[in-house]
C-alpha positions in Angstrom: -23.7 -40.8 -1.5 -24.7 -38.3 -4.3 -22.2 -35.8 -2.9 -19.5 -38.4 -3.1 -20.5 -39.2 -6.7 -20.3 -35.6 -7.7 -17.0 -35.2 -5.9 -15.7 -38.3 -7.7 -16.7 -36.8 -11.0 -14.9 -33.5 -10.3 -12.0 -34.5 -8.1 -11.4 -38.3 -7.7 -8.5 -37.8 -5.4 -10.5 -35.7 -3.0 -13.3 -38.4 -3.1 -10.7 -41.1 -2.2 -9.3 -38.9 0.6 -12.9 -38.6 2.0 -13.5 -42.3 1.7 -10.2 -43.1 3.5 -10.9 -40.5 6.2 -14.2 -42.3 7.0 -12.8 -45.8 6.4 -15.2 -48.1 8.3 -12.8 -51.0 8.5 -11.8 -54.1 6.5 -14.9 -56.1 7.5 -17.2 -53.4 6.1 -15.1 -53.3 2.9 -15.6 -57.0 2.4 -19.3 -56.6 2.9 -19.4 -53.8 0.4 -17.5 -56.0 -2.1 -20.2 -58.7 -1.8 -23.0 -56.1 -2.2 -21.5 -54.3 -5.2 -20.7 -57.7 -6.9 -24.3 -58.9 -6.6 -25.8 -55.5 -7.6 -23.4 -55.3 -10.6 -24.4 -58.7 -11.9 -28.1 -57.9 -11.6 -27.7 -54.5 -13.2 -25.7 -55.9 -16.1 -28.3 -58.6 -16.7 -31.1 -56.1 -16.6 -29.3 -53.8 -19.1 -28.6 -56.7 -21.4 -32.2 -57.9 -21.2 -33.5 -54.4 -21.9 -31.3 -53.9 -25.0 -32.9 -54.3 -28.3 -31.8 -57.5 -30.0 -29.4 -56.7 -32.8 -28.6 -59.6 -35.1 -24.9 -60.1 -35.4 -23.7 -62.8 -37.8 -21.2 -65.2 -36.3 -21.2 -63.5 -32.9 -22.5 -64.9 -29.6 -24.7 -62.7 -27.6 -24.9 -62.3 -23.8 -22.5 -63.2 -21.1 -21.5 -66.7 -22.2 -21.3 -67.3 -18.4 -23.9 -68.0 -15.7 -24.6 -65.1 -13.3 -22.9 -67.0 -10.5 -19.7 -67.6 -12.4 -19.7 -63.9 -13.6 -20.2 -62.8 -10.0 -17.3 -65.0 -8.9 -15.0 -63.7 -11.6 -16.0 -60.1 -10.8 -15.5 -60.5 -7.1 -12.1 -62.2 -7.7 -11.0 -59.5 -10.1 -11.9 -56.8 -7.6 -10.0 -58.5 -4.8 -7.0 -58.9 -7.2 -7.2 -55.3 -8.1 -7.1 -54.2 -4.5 -4.2 -56.6 -3.8 -2.4 -55.4 -6.9 -2.9 -51.7 -6.0 -1.6 -52.4 -2.5 1.4 -54.5 -3.5 2.5 -52.3 -6.5 2.1 -49.2 -4.5 4.2 -50.6 -1.6 6.9 -51.6 -4.0 7.1 -48.0 -5.2 7.3 -46.7 -1.6 3.6 -46.2 -0.8 2.0 -46.8 2.5 -1.5 -48.0 1.6 -3.1 -51.0 3.2 -5.2 -53.7 1.6 -8.5 -52.9 3.5 -8.3 -49.3 2.4 -7.6 -50.4 -1.2 -10.5 -52.7 -1.1 -12.8 -49.9 0.0 -11.6 -47.7 -2.9 -12.1 -50.6 -5.4 -15.6 -51.1 -4.1 -16.3 -47.4 -4.7 -14.8 -47.7 -8.1 -17.2 -50.5 -8.9 -20.1 -48.2 -7.8 -18.9 -45.6 -10.2 -18.6 -48.2 -13.0 -22.2 -49.3 -12.2 -23.4 -45.7 -12.5 -21.6 -45.4 -15.8 -23.2 -48.7 -17.1 -26.6 -47.4 -16.1 -26.2 -44.2 -18.0 -24.8 -46.1 -21.0 -27.7 -48.6 -20.8 -30.3 -45.7 -20.9 -28.4 -44.1 -23.8 -28.4 -47.4 -25.8 -32.2 -47.3 -25.7 -32.6 -43.5 -26.3 -29.5 -42.4 -28.4 -27.5 -45.5 -29.4 -24.8 -43.6 -31.3 -24.0 -41.5 -28.2 -23.8 -44.6 -25.9 -20.5 -45.7 -27.4 -18.9 -42.3 -27.0 -20.1 -42.1 -23.4 -18.8 -45.6 -22.7 -15.4 -44.7 -24.1 -15.2 -41.4 -22.2 -16.4 -43.2 -19.1 -13.7 -45.8 -19.4 -11.0 -43.1 -19.6 -12.6 -41.4 -16.6 -12.6 -44.7 -14.6 -8.9 -45.2 -15.3 -8.2 -41.6 -14.2 -10.2 -42.2 -11.0 -8.2 -45.4 -10.3 -4.9 -43.6 -10.8 -6.0 -40.8 -8.5 -7.3 -43.4 -5.9 -3.9 -45.1 -6.0 -2.1 -41.8 -5.6 -4.2 -40.9 -2.6 -4.1 -44.4 -1.1 -0.3 -44.5 -1.0 0.4 -40.8 -0.4 2.3 -40.3 -3.6 3.2 -36.7 -4.3 2.6 -37.0 -8.1 0.5 -39.1 -10.5 3.5 -40.7 -12.2 4.1 -43.4 -9.5 0.4 -44.0 -9.3 0.2 -44.7 -13.1 3.2 -47.1 -12.8 1.5 -48.8 -9.8 -1.7 -49.1 -11.9 0.2 -50.7 -14.7 1.8 -53.2 -12.3 -1.6 -53.9 -10.7 -3.1 -54.7 -14.0 -0.3 -57.1 -14.8 -0.9 -58.9 -11.5 -4.7 -59.0 -12.2 -4.2 -60.5 -15.7 -1.8 -63.1 -14.3 -4.1 -63.9 -11.3 -7.2 -64.3 -13.5 -5.4 -66.4 -16.0 -4.4 -68.7 -13.1 -7.9 -68.8 -11.7 -9.4 -69.7 -15.1 -6.7 -72.3 -15.8 -7.2 -74.0 -12.4 -11.0 -74.0 -12.6 -11.1 -74.9 -16.3 -13.5 -72.1 -17.1 -13.5 -70.4 -20.5 -15.3 -67.2 -21.4 -17.4 -67.7 -24.5 -18.6 -64.6 -26.3 -18.0 -61.3 -24.6 -19.5 -58.6 -22.4 -21.1 -56.4 -25.1 -21.8 -52.7 -24.3 -20.2 -52.9 -20.8 
């Protein structure tokens, strides 16, 4: 796993190719989704609990959601991302399948958790650096996702992958808005430092 983490840092496309070459099947991808969703919620709660309390006037602190609701929203958004990646890529001539996309999304969430862990440590040790690392990490995660889409669908260049990523995010935003509207949930506050 550490080798795959290092490879993802240096060459996300090669990491995606390795994941797809050893793809364990859709059932394992679903199990991985449940696992990373639970671990991500616990990690986020631990990081927020360990952060020094900083008074912010007029701002709510914390999730504003219960851990179960947050886990549900995270799981749904990861599934929507995998579906959006698959559908958008196929519209643009790609050949990726949903199970493979789900495995790549699960790995992307593992990378995001590693980034959150680093950022959480930096918040305690060097708070000014944590924001820069978070911003750089966000750009890196978008780059990883674009390379994952390129590898998943066998695109020759990154251009179609970026378009597919844009279309996937449109689908996710629409899907989450529908889920929130149908369930009557509202997100109060925000996810600070994540």
